[in-house]
N, C-alpha and C positions, 0 to 999 in steps of 0.2 A: 478527716483531715480532724485535728483537736481543736476541740473546742474555744472559745475566747473567752479569758479570764477577767470575772468584769468586778469582781471583789476578791480581798486579799485576808484570810484568816491568818495570827498570830499565837502560837504557842510565845508562851513567857518567861521559864525558868530554863537557863540554856539554854534559849534559840534567842532570846531579844535580851538577857541580860546572863549572865556568867555565874549567877547564884547557886551554881549545885555544885561546881569548886569550893564557892563559901561554905555551903550544907555538908558538901565532903570535910572539909577539916574543923568545923568547929563538932560536926555527930565524931571525925576521931579524939576531941577532947572530948567531949560530955560521957563517951562510952570507955577509953581508956581510966577517966576518973572514979568510974564503976565496977575495975576490973575487971572489962571486957574489949573488944576490939572491934571498930568497924573496918568494913572489907568493902573492895572497889566491887563486886558479886550483893553483899548488899544493897550495895549505889544503884548497881544496874535492876536491882531487883525492886526498886522499889519512886525509881525515876519515872514519872508520867503519870502520878496514880495517886489517889486523893489522901487526905491524910490519916483516916480512916483503917485503910486499908494501907498504907506506910507504915502506919504505928505497929501495925499487926507484922510485918514482913523482919522491923526492926526488933522489934520481942523473939520473936521465932528463930530471926537467923544468928540473930548474938546471943541467947540462951539464957540474957542475963533474969534473975526472976523479978522482975517489976511490972507492971501494970504497963498495957503496953501506950497508952495516954499520958502516965507520967513520963516510962522513957521518953519517948515524943517531944514532950511537953518539955524537958530539959533542953533537947537540942534545938524546938523551939525556941526557948529562951537564950539561950545564946548567940542565934542565927541575928532574931531582930534584936540584938542590942548589938552590929556590928553591920545592918544590911546597908540602914544608912551611909556608912560612910563605904562602905568594901566594895559593895556590887559596881558590876563597871556596866555599860552593855559592851553588844559582843561587837565584834570588826562586819563592819559594812552597814550596819541598821542605819547608818542616817543618810546613808548615800541612799541606802533604798527605799527609807518617806519619805525622801527627796524627791527622788525617780516617780514613787505612784504619785504621787499628787502635782508630780508636774503633769499627768498621762490624768489626774482624777479619774484615779481606781482606787476607789474607798477602802476601808480596813476595819480591821478589829482584834479584840484580845479573846480569846477562846484558853482558859487553865484550868486544870488540875487543883490549884489553889485558892483559896475565898476569896471575893471578891475586893477586899482589903485592902489585899495583900498587895494587890495587882495595883489597883488605886495608889497604895503606897509605892510603891516603886513607878509607877508611869508618870505621875506627879510629881515625883521630888527630883526624875531628870526631865521635867519641864516636856513631855512631849504627851501627858494624857489626853487632849485637845487635838490632836491630830485623829483619833482612833474614832469613831462610831458610835462605838458600845464597847462592853464588856463584859464575858462571860466567865462568872465561876462557878467553886465546885457547887456551892448551894443552888445555879441558877438549874440542874440538871440530879435527874432521879441515880442517871447509874453511870458512873467515870468511863475515864477511854481504859481499855482498847474499845464501850462499848461507842459507838457512833453520835449518839442522841445530841452533843455540846457540835460537832462540828453538823447535823443536822439544821441545829437551830441558830447556829452561823450562817447558814446559807440560806432562813428561812429571815434573819432577820436582815439580810441585805435586801431578800426581795427576789433573789435570784439561784435559777437551777443548782446542785450540788457539781454538776458539771465542769459549771463555770467558776465555779469557788478555787482559790491556790488557795492549799494550807498549810503554811510553815512548821515544821518540826523537827525535833531534835532527841525524841524517846520509840521505843519500839512500841509504845501502848498509844501513843498520841498518830505514828505513823498509822500502825493498825483501824484508829478509831477515822480515821481522817478519807481511808482506799477501802471503811464497810460503807461511808457515808455517798461513796462517791468522787470524794472531790478529786481533783490535780493535787499530789501531795509531794513537798521538797522537801528534804531533808537532808539536817544541818549536824553532821555528826564532830563528838569534843572528846575531848579523855574522858570522859563518865558515859556518854554514849558511840562504840562504835560503828561505823558503815556496816559491817557484820549485818549488828542487830536493824537496820534500817537498810536493808536488802528490800522489800516489799512497795518503798517509795519509787516514784512514780521518773523523783528526780535525785541524787545527789550530790550539792556543794559541799567545796566548804568553809563558804561564807556569806553571810548572807548577800553582797554586791557581785555574788560571780556574776556573769559575761552571762555563763549560759541560764541562769536564774531572770536577769534582766530580759534574757531573748525570748525566753517562752512570754515572760507579762507583754514583749512587743514592744521592750523602752530600747 
């Protein structure tokens, strides 16, 4: 018998907002300006990783003669310039938040991004106060796929990991949540296909999918 879900932890980028598509666009622009090319394979290797790890992936796979921090900094500058105007909530997010609140199921955000980035996105879309807490990259010593961030999320809620549902869109995030012992729901998108998310307990096309709501008892 499956455990009752008592809390939900959301990943952020690509899961709640279409920021992965936005990042891909500006990364293509940044690398082209340096005579390089940003590819879907590079994007897949970076999704779900902390900035320090993503920067090394970007530099290594692109072959561009620049320090990882400089290269990623260029992409980040372009990304932040359009974040507030171009990042949109993903399909079903509003419905899922409403349904969770209707059942008084608490929720939080656990992201590989810096907490300030999460606060900016959530605040800009007027939903920050709908989450009990936000965990960012600075809150853990080891990033996804290490389970540390989701173990901390369960502790923050005061629930056992098996009663925590984690919503993810990256292989690294799915691996982290599974290793923590949570029930994992994956939502694929253009830059993170269902094949890479196969270890998840449930794969759905959007955040208000009937199968996801049913698992929550909604």
